[in-house]
FIBA-215888 format. One record per residue (C-alpha): x negated, y, z negated. Coordinates in Angstrom, 3 decimals. Layout:
BEGIN
      east     north        up
         X         Y         Z
...
This chain:
BEGIN
      east     north        up
     0.000     0.000     0.000
    -1.248     3.488     0.779
    -2.663     5.051    -2.218
    -3.122     8.772    -2.949
    -6.809     8.691    -1.901
    -5.954     7.090     1.435
    -3.296     9.730     2.155
    -5.666    12.528     1.239
    -8.419    11.149     3.518
    -5.962    10.686     6.328
    -4.723    14.221     6.052
    -8.305    15.547     6.116
    -9.088    13.438     9.210
    -5.984    14.686    10.926
    -6.896    18.286    10.132
   -10.383    17.756    11.636
    -8.852    16.297    14.799
    -6.522    19.259    15.146
    -9.493    21.673    14.718
   -11.434    19.750    17.354
    -8.622    20.097    19.873
    -8.334    23.807    19.145
   -12.031    24.208    19.917
   -11.676    22.250    23.154
    -8.722    24.418    24.114
   -10.808    27.588    23.523
   -13.681    26.151    25.562
   -11.370    25.359    28.482
   -10.040    28.949    28.385
   -13.587    30.308    28.588
   -14.345    28.064    31.573
   -11.257    29.392    33.406
   -12.321    32.954    32.710
   -15.830    32.251    34.026
   -14.435    30.733    37.205
   -12.121    33.710    37.669
   -15.034    36.140    37.303
   -17.093    34.129    39.789
   -14.309    34.275    42.399
   -13.904    38.009    41.799
   -17.662    38.591    42.315
   -17.680    36.558    45.540
   -14.688    38.530    46.828
   -16.321    41.900    46.075
   -19.728    40.836    47.478
   -19.163    38.770    50.651
   -21.932    36.398    51.530
   -23.172    36.078    47.978
   -22.464    33.274    45.521
   -22.648    33.195    41.754
   -23.805    29.991    40.122
   -22.565    29.325    36.598
   -25.266    27.690    34.438
   -24.310    24.066    33.496
   -25.050    24.855    29.850
   -21.903    27.028    29.761
   -19.577    24.211    30.985
   -17.926    21.612    28.788
   -19.164    18.623    30.806
   -22.859    19.512    30.618
   -23.971    16.271    28.925
   -26.473    14.674    31.353
   -25.838    11.212    29.925
   -22.164    11.233    31.098
   -21.579    10.380    34.726
   -19.104    12.499    36.691
   -16.801     9.564    37.330
   -16.617     8.906    33.608
   -15.135    12.356    32.910
   -11.324    12.036    32.747
    -9.411    14.109    35.239
    -6.784    15.079    32.664
    -7.382    15.743    28.986
    -5.518    13.465    26.646
    -2.714    14.796    24.566
    -2.811    14.829    20.823
    -0.192    12.033    20.647
    -2.387     9.775    22.742
    -5.298    10.330    20.396
    -3.440    10.052    17.079
    -1.370     6.927    17.301
     0.499     7.362    14.065
     4.193     6.926    13.580
     5.713     9.977    12.119
     9.064    10.914    10.859
    11.955    11.058    13.349
    13.147    14.304    11.962
    11.204    17.277    13.355
    11.489    20.521    11.525
    11.494    23.940    13.223
     8.068    24.780    14.630
     6.441    27.758    13.047
     2.835    28.793    13.761
     2.413    29.970    10.227
     3.322    26.564     8.836
     0.215    24.738     7.553
    -0.821    21.727     9.547
    -0.744    19.384     6.611
     2.989    20.155     6.122
     3.892    19.050     9.699
     4.625    15.562    10.905
     2.547    13.933    13.595
     5.250    14.245    16.205
     5.712    17.950    15.479
     1.969    18.640    15.750
     1.795    16.835    19.066
     4.717    18.811    20.480
     3.129    22.080    19.349
    -0.136    21.400    21.118
     1.557    20.126    24.266
     3.514    23.384    24.510
     0.319    25.427    24.127
    -1.363    23.292    26.775
     1.471    23.870    29.236
     1.367    27.622    28.553
    -2.382    27.712    29.186
    -2.080    25.777    32.435
     0.638    28.086    33.728
    -1.501    31.160    32.890
    -4.499    29.693    34.683
    -2.419    28.881    37.766
    -1.007    32.420    37.848
    -4.501    33.918    37.580
    -5.865    31.669    40.320
    -2.958    32.682    42.583
    -3.810    36.338    42.032
    -7.437    35.654    42.971
    -6.353    33.940    46.194
    -4.074    36.871    47.061
    -6.951    39.299    46.449
    -9.216    37.283    48.741
    -6.604    37.309    51.483
    -6.147    41.084    51.257
    -9.936    41.630    51.337
   -10.292    39.380    54.376
    -7.562    41.228    56.266
    -9.100    44.658    55.490
   -12.514    43.396    56.624
   -11.063    42.143    59.888
    -9.349    45.489    60.524
   -12.592    47.401    59.849
   -14.545    45.130    62.187
   -11.934    45.600    64.913
   -12.081    49.410    64.561
   -15.872    49.502    64.782
   -15.779    47.174    67.777
   -13.420    49.526    69.620
   -15.714    52.519    68.865
   -18.733    50.658    70.211
   -16.861    49.637    73.333
   -15.853    53.264    73.947
   -19.493    54.372    73.649
   -20.816    51.621    75.869
   -18.397    52.221    78.718
   -20.560    53.213    81.734
   -20.124    56.777    83.045
   -19.168    57.550    86.556
   -21.862    58.617    89.016
   -20.432    62.141    89.347
   -20.716    62.743    85.641
   -24.336    61.542    85.607
   -25.265    63.870    88.524
   -23.675    66.883    86.853
   -25.514    66.246    83.600
   -28.857    65.854    85.384
   -28.333    69.080    87.291
   -27.473    70.991    84.115
   -30.542    69.598    82.349
   -32.818    70.554    85.259
   -31.448    74.106    85.395
   -31.912    74.485    81.636
   -35.543    73.294    81.830
   -36.325    75.704    84.677
   -34.765    78.640    82.828
   -36.679    77.736    79.679
   -39.972    77.589    81.605
   -39.395    80.981    83.271
   -38.563    82.571    79.897
   -41.682    81.071    78.312
   -43.874    82.336    81.164
   -42.531    85.887    80.824
   -42.997    85.785    77.050
   -46.581    84.578    77.446
   -47.323    87.376    79.904
   -45.915    90.000    77.531
   -47.900    88.603    74.604
   -51.095    88.591    76.668
   -50.623    92.253    77.645
   -49.893    93.194    74.037
   -53.078    91.447    72.891
   -55.124    93.262    75.516
   -53.672    96.624    74.500
   -54.234    95.864    70.820
   -57.849    94.795    71.390
   -58.544    97.993    73.345
   -57.022   100.093    70.574
   -59.017    98.235    67.927
   -62.258    98.755    69.829
   -61.555   102.463    70.188
   -60.639   102.710    66.516
   -63.798   100.861    65.468
   -65.939   103.114    67.629
   -64.302   106.201    66.141
   -64.767   104.835    62.621
   -68.407   104.049    63.340
   -68.969   107.568    64.638
   -67.291   109.105    61.610
   -69.135   106.799    59.224
   -72.417   107.643    60.938
   -71.681   111.347    60.661
   -70.846   110.949    56.989
   -74.028   108.937    56.375
   -76.090   111.563    58.187
   -74.521   114.325    56.091
   -74.995   112.290    52.914
   -78.604   111.575    53.866
   -79.264   115.284    54.415
   -77.688   116.146    51.084
   -79.622   113.495    49.198
   -82.866   114.442    50.941
   -82.279   118.060    49.970
   -81.667   117.080    46.365
   -84.788   114.912    46.404
   -86.853   117.743    47.853
   -85.665   120.206    45.217
   -86.222   117.662    42.491
   -89.731   116.920    43.750
   -90.551   120.639    43.763
   -89.302   121.003    40.196
   -91.358   117.991    39.105
   -94.503   119.339    40.721
   -93.898   122.737    39.145
   -93.400   121.075    35.760
   -96.624   119.121    36.286
   -98.534   122.294    37.135
   -97.223   123.976    34.004
   -98.280   121.003    31.874
  -101.740   120.940    33.455
  -102.087   124.691    32.892
  -101.157   124.272    29.206
  -103.642   121.424    28.765
  -106.430   122.073    26.302
  -109.983   121.073    27.223
  -108.694   120.685    30.758
  -111.864   119.797    32.598
  -112.791   116.842    30.449
  -109.226   115.565    30.145
  -108.255   115.807    33.835
  -111.023   113.376    34.700
  -109.150   110.689    32.777
  -105.892   111.244    34.695
  -107.404   112.067    38.095
  -106.220   108.739    39.507
  -102.645   109.508    38.541
  -102.889   113.000    40.024
  -104.202   111.558    43.288
  -101.307   109.134    43.280
   -98.861   112.039    42.913
  -100.509   113.811    45.875
  -100.264   110.660    48.014
   -96.625   110.182    47.105
   -95.917   113.799    48.026
   -97.430   113.283    51.498
   -95.479   110.045    51.899
   -92.310   111.868    50.890
   -92.792   114.447    53.645
   -93.210   111.686    56.229
   -90.073   109.867    55.045
   -87.970   113.042    54.959
   -88.979   114.051    58.492
   -88.303   110.565    59.838
   -84.764   110.182    61.222
   -83.263   106.727    61.566
   -80.131   106.968    63.713
   -79.002   103.429    62.935
   -79.271   103.731    59.160
   -79.797   107.377    58.121
   -79.336   106.563    54.421
   -82.422   104.346    54.455
   -84.802   107.304    54.582
   -82.771   109.076    51.876
   -83.013   106.059    49.579
   -86.749   105.758    50.235
   -87.224   109.447    49.456
   -85.301   109.039    46.193
   -87.458   106.055    45.240
   -90.587   108.086    45.932
   -89.267   110.935    43.786
   -88.536   108.463    41.012
   -92.117   107.196    41.155
   -93.374   110.772    41.051
   -91.098   111.471    38.082
   -92.459   108.469    36.196
   -96.040   109.539    36.901
   -95.295   113.118    35.853
   -93.729   111.876    32.644
   -96.777   109.721    31.871
   -99.170   112.566    32.648
   -97.190   114.982    30.480
   -97.188   112.468    27.627
  -100.959   112.113    27.981
  -101.360   115.887    27.995
   -99.174   116.220    24.881
  -101.233   113.561    23.102
  -104.449   115.267    24.167
  -103.222   118.630    22.897
  -102.226   117.067    19.579
  -105.680   115.488    19.252
  -107.429   118.733    20.106
  -105.315   120.677    17.635
  -106.000   118.106    14.944
  -109.730   118.321    15.648
  -109.646   122.100    15.482
  -107.682   122.029    12.231
  -110.052   119.504    10.650
  -113.108   121.500    11.746
  -111.621   124.619    10.191
  -110.966   122.796     6.941
  -114.549   121.494     6.874
  -116.065   124.978     7.295
  -117.050   126.504     3.863
  -114.943   129.499     2.915
  -116.700   132.498     1.363
  -115.671   133.203    -2.208
  -113.084   135.888    -2.573
  -113.627   138.773    -4.897
  -111.838   138.564    -8.164
  -109.639   141.473    -7.290
  -108.213   139.625    -4.318
  -107.310   136.383    -6.075
  -103.610   135.731    -5.601
  -101.598   134.083    -8.337
  -100.304   130.586    -7.541
   -96.533   130.414    -7.942
   -94.438   127.368    -8.674
   -92.844   127.564    -5.238
   -96.251   127.384    -3.598
   -97.089   124.314    -5.674
   -93.841   122.651    -4.647
   -94.467   123.447    -0.982
   -97.983   122.026    -1.181
   -96.662   118.882    -2.864
   -93.977   118.426    -0.187
   -96.464   118.913     2.638
   -98.694   116.363     0.981
   -95.837   113.876     0.883
   -94.939   114.401     4.536
   -98.590   114.126     5.497
   -99.123   110.841     3.677
  -100.609   108.348     6.119
   -99.746   104.732     6.580
  -102.515   102.172     6.279
  -101.134   100.176     9.231
  -101.654   101.519    12.745
  -100.426   100.345    16.152
  -102.784    98.993    18.780
  -104.145   101.603    21.129
  -103.381   104.776    19.187
  -106.945   105.958    19.508
  -107.718   105.625    15.799
  -105.084   108.174    14.851
  -103.303   107.663    11.591
   -99.504   107.813    11.467
   -96.998   109.153     9.009
   -95.130   106.773     6.749
   -91.802   107.694     8.351
   -92.777   107.767    12.072
   -95.727   107.095    14.353
   -97.342   110.215    15.755
   -96.844   109.273    19.425
   -93.221   108.305    18.762
   -92.667   111.665    17.101
   -94.048   113.427    20.191
   -91.737   111.415    22.452
   -88.733   112.050    20.194
   -89.403   115.803    20.021
   -89.843   116.016    23.792
   -86.578   114.190    24.502
   -84.626   116.280    22.019
   -86.081   119.458    23.520
   -85.044   118.356    26.995
   -81.569   117.505    25.727
   -81.108   120.893    24.060
   -82.348   122.648    27.189
   -79.982   120.600    29.347
   -77.057   121.434    27.096
   -78.027   125.110    27.181
   -77.986   125.025    30.990
   -74.415   123.699    30.942
   -73.207   126.115    28.254
   -72.016   128.655    30.826
   -69.896   126.056    32.572
   -68.578   124.638    29.273
   -67.596   128.028    27.868
   -65.964   129.541    30.974
   -62.215   129.742    30.266
   -61.383   130.068    33.964
   -62.839   126.588    34.535
   -60.766   124.895    31.857
   -58.662   122.951    34.393
   -61.735   121.795    36.311
   -63.451   120.697    33.087
   -60.355   118.734    32.075
   -60.251   116.917    35.419
   -63.982   116.155    35.248
   -63.576   114.821    31.714
   -60.882   112.442    32.927
   -63.118   111.402    35.836
   -65.774   110.424    33.280
   -63.723   109.054    30.387
   -61.269   106.879    32.333
   -63.911   104.585    33.921
   -65.981   104.518    30.703
   -63.013   103.410    28.587
   -62.128   100.712    31.156
   -65.577    99.065    31.237
   -65.268    95.367    30.331
   -66.445    91.910    31.384
   -63.052    91.096    32.920
   -64.647    90.259    36.285
   -67.566    91.279    38.462
   -65.263    93.133    40.841
   -63.749    95.096    37.958
   -67.191    96.145    36.676
   -68.355    97.048    40.195
   -65.340    99.324    40.629
   -66.225   101.284    37.472
   -69.862   101.576    38.564
   -68.853   102.847    42.021
   -66.573   105.499    40.540
   -69.227   106.798    38.134
   -71.973   106.656    40.773
   -69.840   108.582    43.253
   -69.172   111.222    40.599
   -72.875   111.688    39.812
   -73.682   111.831    43.550
   -71.389   114.838    43.873
   -68.744   113.075    45.961
   -65.014   113.573    45.606
   -63.350   111.066    43.276
   -59.735   110.262    42.517
   -58.308   111.472    39.215
   -54.694   110.373    39.219
   -53.177   111.891    42.353
   -55.874   114.578    42.672
   -59.364   114.701    44.114
   -62.132   116.346    42.096
   -65.826   116.950    42.756
   -68.493   117.721    40.157
   -70.325   120.084    42.534
   -67.331   122.377    43.012
   -68.907   124.833    40.593
   -72.519   125.378    39.507
   -73.229   123.443    36.345
   -70.421   120.942    36.930
   -72.715   118.057    37.905
   -74.995   118.646    34.902
   -71.937   118.832    32.660
   -70.651   115.463    33.942
   -74.080   113.820    33.658
   -74.551   114.864    30.025
   -70.943   114.001    29.133
   -71.283   110.532    30.680
   -74.559   109.852    28.837
   -73.063   110.977    25.511
   -69.859   108.955    25.918
   -71.665   105.751    26.920
   -73.890   105.973    23.839
   -70.843   106.744    21.677
   -69.292   103.454    22.843
   -71.778   101.749    20.520
   -70.027   103.322    17.522
   -66.465   103.141    18.857
   -66.198    99.900    20.840
   -69.295    97.735    20.245
   -68.790    98.310    16.532
   -65.470    96.436    16.813
   -66.208    94.068    19.723
   -69.929    93.106    19.847
   -69.561    91.416    23.263
   -68.568    94.748    24.829
   -72.207    95.907    24.584
   -73.309    93.924    27.640
   -71.015    95.328    30.404
   -71.658    98.852    29.079
   -75.411    98.174    29.086
   -75.186    96.883    32.676
   -73.536   100.144    33.796
   -76.177   102.221    31.954
   -79.030   100.258    33.561
   -77.678   100.577    37.118
   -77.046   104.320    36.745
   -80.460   104.787    35.094
   -82.128   103.219    38.145
   -80.430   105.602    40.552
   -80.376   108.732    38.344
   -83.523   108.960    36.163
   -82.344   112.244    34.597
   -79.232   110.456    33.389
   -81.469   107.762    31.871
   -83.516   110.270    29.881
   -80.300   111.878    28.633
   -79.021   108.461    27.518
   -82.273   107.806    25.649
   -82.134   111.246    24.035
   -78.549   110.663    22.880
   -79.542   107.242    21.505
   -82.296   108.894    19.452
   -80.001   111.700    18.319
   -77.213   109.290    17.352
   -79.521   106.814    15.604
   -83.075   108.089    14.875
   -83.985   104.611    13.656
   -84.264   103.583    17.333
   -87.421   105.747    17.689
   -88.138   104.398    14.953
   -87.983   107.548    12.823
   -86.972   107.715     9.150
   -86.132   111.420     9.052
   -87.356   113.105     5.845
   -85.345   115.852     4.206
   -86.804   119.257     5.042
   -87.344   122.048     2.568
   -84.195   124.078     2.098
   -82.087   121.535     4.011
   -78.789   120.731     2.305
   -77.752   117.160     1.638
   -74.900   117.434     4.117
   -77.158   118.639     6.932
   -79.705   115.959     6.085
   -77.152   113.145     6.102
   -75.669   114.428     9.370
   -79.133   114.338    10.940
   -79.308   110.656     9.947
   -75.985   109.974    11.685
   -73.624   110.038     8.693
   -70.119   111.397     9.162
   -68.420   113.827     6.798
   -64.683   113.967     6.152
   -63.197   116.490     3.750
   -66.627   117.392     2.461
   -67.385   113.763     1.523
   -69.952   111.557     3.200
   -68.765   108.228     4.623
   -69.274   104.987     2.751
   -72.532   103.101     3.240
   -70.975    99.889     4.713
   -69.132   101.938     7.348
   -72.307   103.814     8.233
   -74.337   100.611     8.531
   -71.708    99.044    10.767
   -71.711   102.038    13.122
   -75.501   102.120    13.313
   -75.517    98.355    14.000
   -73.208    98.943    16.980
   -75.558   101.589    18.418
   -78.596    99.323    17.902
   -76.796    96.407    19.582
   -75.956    98.561    22.614
   -79.544    99.819    22.867
   -80.916    96.263    22.633
   -78.416    95.136    25.299
   -79.788    97.851    27.624
   -83.328    96.562    27.058
   -82.448    92.991    28.111
   -79.965    93.871    30.862
   -81.157    92.547    34.239
   -80.905    95.031    37.152
   -79.445    93.703    40.368
   -81.399    93.116    43.589
   -84.533    92.316    41.532
   -85.298    95.983    40.909
   -87.724    96.960    38.126
   -86.061    97.769    34.841
   -86.269   101.489    33.967
   -86.420   100.749    30.216
   -87.079    97.042    29.799
   -88.604    94.533    27.402
   -91.929    96.369    27.110
   -90.032    99.078    25.228
   -88.443    96.390    23.040
   -91.934    95.176    22.098
   -93.105    98.763    21.441
   -90.087    99.473    19.251
   -90.365    96.290    17.189
   -94.108    96.761    16.669
   -93.589   100.379    15.602
   -90.797    99.397    13.213
   -92.940    96.756    11.518
   -95.758    99.286    11.065
   -93.500   101.499     8.951
   -92.466   100.829     5.379
   -88.895    99.468     5.275
   -85.982   101.373     3.764
   -83.112   100.065     1.710
   -80.237    98.473     3.723
   -80.792   100.286     7.035
   -84.034    98.505     7.997
   -82.535    95.041     7.449
   -79.330    96.033     9.263
   -81.020    97.325    12.431
   -83.632    94.541    12.436
   -81.115    91.669    12.327
   -78.975    93.334    15.022
   -81.962    93.988    17.285
   -83.340    90.446    16.956
   -79.899    88.894    17.514
   -79.592    90.599    20.903
   -83.167    90.910    22.190
   -84.918    88.102    20.292
   -84.252    85.345    22.831
   -85.402    87.429    25.824
   -88.527    88.607    23.977
   -89.368    85.032    23.027
   -89.188    83.954    26.699
   -91.221    86.967    27.843
   -93.987    87.052    25.208
   -94.074    83.442    23.966
   -96.578    82.835    21.184
   -97.184    86.533    20.574
   -93.544    87.010    19.702
   -93.630    83.911    17.496
   -96.488    85.485    15.549
   -94.464    88.659    15.138
   -91.443    86.656    13.986
   -93.643    84.818    11.481
   -94.821    88.195    10.157
   -91.207    89.269     9.697
   -90.307    86.054     7.866
   -93.206    86.311     5.443
   -94.709    89.727     4.717
   -92.123    92.142     6.075
   -89.114    90.380     4.561
   -90.859    90.489     1.187
   -91.313    94.244     1.629
   -87.599    94.590     2.408
   -86.685    92.680    -0.747
   -88.958    94.906    -2.811
   -87.167    98.080    -1.657
   -83.696    96.578    -2.190
   -82.308    97.555    -5.635
   -81.376    94.675    -7.873
   -77.646    94.085    -8.185
   -76.834    96.111    -5.063
   -75.390    93.078    -3.264
   -77.864    93.294    -0.385
   -75.411    92.543     2.432
   -77.801    93.389     5.339
   -80.682    91.672     3.543
   -78.610    88.510     3.140
   -77.645    88.613     6.825
   -81.283    88.992     7.841
   -82.333    86.123     5.583
   -79.640    83.823     7.018
   -80.620    84.802    10.568
   -84.297    84.053     9.948
   -83.475    80.691     8.307
   -81.235    79.753    11.245
   -83.945    80.728    13.751
   -86.543    78.630    11.935
   -84.140    75.703    11.718
   -83.331    75.806    15.461
   -86.932    76.488    16.449
   -86.056    79.746    18.213
   -83.482    82.489    18.681
   -80.345    81.668    20.635
   -79.190    83.962    23.483
   -76.605    86.512    22.340
   -72.930    85.690    22.785
   -71.307    87.582    25.643
   -74.466    88.264    27.670
   -73.682    88.643    31.374
   -75.154    86.056    33.718
   -77.411    87.241    36.597
   -74.712    86.283    39.126
   -71.833    87.908    37.261
   -71.605    90.709    39.808
């Protein structure tokens, strides 16, 4: 008899069978959906097939042969052969399976199976209908395209072909005739244009030649007048020479050279070159420049000779015994006389170190004697030059002209930069044209420096002063700006030697330490006047702070050093090159250092010119650098007050340590390359 355990196991088995058939039913539904999607894909993409992987089908067991798979799935009643109750309750999907009889469960699943089969048949019918509609539309499209192709491929009649050929031939002939006429017109236009261009070029050449001839005459005239003034100046210097006969023998070679250059100048001026008239003018200017350099050297020699003779005369007078004065004529010695004698003794104190080649002369502690002569001569020339332009500067009727000339100078100077070589060349051309006396553009106007006497000298001095002032105003803020400004100064110095001497004079006036010259305070000179002579600025009666002053002086020194190392174009000789850098550094080291300013100018000068001097002088410069690192730096430390901070001294010490560590001095940042412009 069935026990409770048997009934429970049976019910569990029956529930598992029902679950199995539900899973099979779901799998069959998925297979129908896959088949439907495959047919839909093949209908949308004709000529392509979609293979369903066997792993997705229910009969994918490789061990079962196809003939063993039943064609119809068995019903649940055929699987579960159990006699159930005759009475079948109402079917309800929410009724639990274990509460239904076997017969009721079988009827439920048979109904679901019939419903699924009817749904699948309906879906398959829809797919077939869709295929039929697609086939008909494809046939209609093919028929339409076939008719279009047949219409295109229908052969034309002979009359139509002849007409089309005739039209094509007439069009080709008309096109050829039009092209021939157009070519003829273009050829005539080219011939006319070439003739006009040739005539225009010839006219331009004639005008340019006339302008060059006029410019050559003007420049030759200026050179002739300048040569006459130089020779007159030389004659005056020779006349003022003391012990002339003995001294002129030492400079006779230079005087003969001046005479030869004068004769060569006359030959060049009288020679006329019709192809390049400016060539003779340039040669004459170069000859005048050589004469000017020789005259300057001879005048310096004469000044030195006069100083030596005066010193000899003074010493001989001091050595002569003075007769004793009678007691009635003895003058009382006042305190002011004692102070004056003490001050003169201080200013006349001699330095133990001397430069090579100074003829055994002793120098002051604040300047070398020959440097003092050069400084005094340049400042005298500058004051005389400014006096010559005073009439032009003070004439109220020329106020408009002065304003236009100031703009012609200041605009290019303020625009100087290393933006490009073309940009720098433009500024040089504008300034050169102004100093040559040509007309230059100032806004919408044209202005010429030679419109009024004194105008050219006014522009030359103004340009020299403003370029030197850029060291305080621009180089002080942007150290790299020193090199394009120095390039402009060097090129103008080559062509206009007077401008170069004015630049040097303004450098010495702005910063006497470039001589080098430590100006002493004169008797009766106020502190304000003394500080102004050193380059200090006053505002509201108060002198500027020391760091500001040192920074401005460093900018001027950097600009001056940049001029010394600037390379002139076209391999021309430098008008103020590295030999002056060596002279300056040697003179500076032969003077006792001063607090702050000596270290400041020395580190700035070596930073800019040190690399070029090392390449030029090699071991000699290394010896000088070793002297700076050892003896001279110790002297600088000794004059630096303790607790003052020593900013410039610290900078100099770091620079020297870095140079020793690298084994040399690096080129300055921002230096222009030889091919920059």
